[in-house]
N, C-alpha and C positions, 0 to 999 in steps of 0.2 A: 502494501499499500503507499508506504514511503520510498521507496525506490524508483519511481517514475518521478516523483517531486524532485528527488535528491538530484538526481541526473539532470533534469531540466534546470536546476540550479547550478548546477556544476559542482555539487558537492559530495561529499563521501558521508556515508552513514558510519555510525560507530559501529563497535561488534557487539553484539546482544551478548550479557552477562547476567548472571544471577547468582545474589549473595543473601544471606537471609538477614542481614545489617544487625549482626549481633542480637539477633531474635532472641535466645535464650539469656543471655546477658542481659537484658532489659527484662524479662520477666523476672528474673534475680532480684532487680532494683527494685519494681513492684512488690515484690513478696517481703524484703527486707523493710519497706517503708510503710508496711502496714496499713495501705490504703484501703476503702471499704469497697470500692467498685472499680473494674477496668471495663472498659467498652472495646470492641473489634468495628473497626470500619473497613470494608472492602476485602474482609476476609473473614472466616470462620475458624475459632481454634478447634483443636482437637478434642475428643473427649479426655485425650491424657492431659491435656493443657488444663482444661477446664477442672479435672480432677485436683491437678496440683496447686492452683489457684485456691478450688474452695477448703483444701488441707491447712492453706494459709489464712482462711477464713475472709477471703475475698469474693464477693459476688462478682458473675459473668455478665456484661451486656453483649449483643451483637446486633449492627444495624444489621436489616433484611428488606429486602425490595421484594420478593416474590414468596408466594406460597412454599415453593421449594426451598429457598434459603429459610424461612423461618421452621421448616420440617427440619431442615440438617442440622440448624442450631439448635432446636428442640432436643433433638437427637444426640448431640454432644453433650447435652446437661446444662445448658445456659439458663441464667436465672431471670435474664429479660432480654425479650427484644424490641429492639428499637424499629419500629416500623415506618418506614420509608416509601410513600406512593409518589407519584407526580403533582398531585395537590400540594405536596411540600415546595415545591420550586425548584429550578438550577437542575444538578446533574442528580444521579443517585449513586448510595454507595453500595451499590451491588459488588460480590464477588463472584457470580458463576458465569459463564460464557453463555448467555442466553440473551435473546432477542429483550429487546425493553421494555418494561412493564408500562402501558400506558393507558392505566387504569387505577382508581382510587385503592388504597388499598386497608381502609377502613370504613366501616359504614356511616353513612351519613348522619346518623344520632349521634356518636360517639363524641365525646369530650375533648378538647385539645388539651388535655392533662392527664396526669399518671393514673391509672384506674385497672382494675382485675378484669380482665375478659376471655373468654374463650378462644383461641386461636381458630383460624380456618381450618377445613377439613378435620376435626376432631383432634388437635393436638393438644396436648394436656394444659390445663389452666397455668399460665404464666403471668409474671409481671409485665405489662408492655406498657410502654414512655411512646407518648405518639408527638411528633414535632410540631410548634406551633403552627398554624395558619394566619399567612396576613393578606 
């Protein structure tokens, strides 16, 4: 996707590389500082990471943009789903390579504040937080 644009501009693309950005060390800092809640956006922690944080008495939140992401996050054992639909405006914090979700993620009668709700498709009850509508 970028290659034709780079060629048109006469510039070289950098070589793709992956690194974990000291992920494990950052989790260690979170554990050692005794925060009460850690949130993940653009990715879902594994169940092992969630269990590790729970052992440190830390609750785990994950931003989700689709029902499938909500199911994966719930299955990982997270405590809180931050449900972000298109009604939040701007980009979405999705972590799966799926077509964009172009529908609201919350019932029209829901409050724009913390509330306990049953997730779609029968996911067990979780604490949900919804971003404010402007």
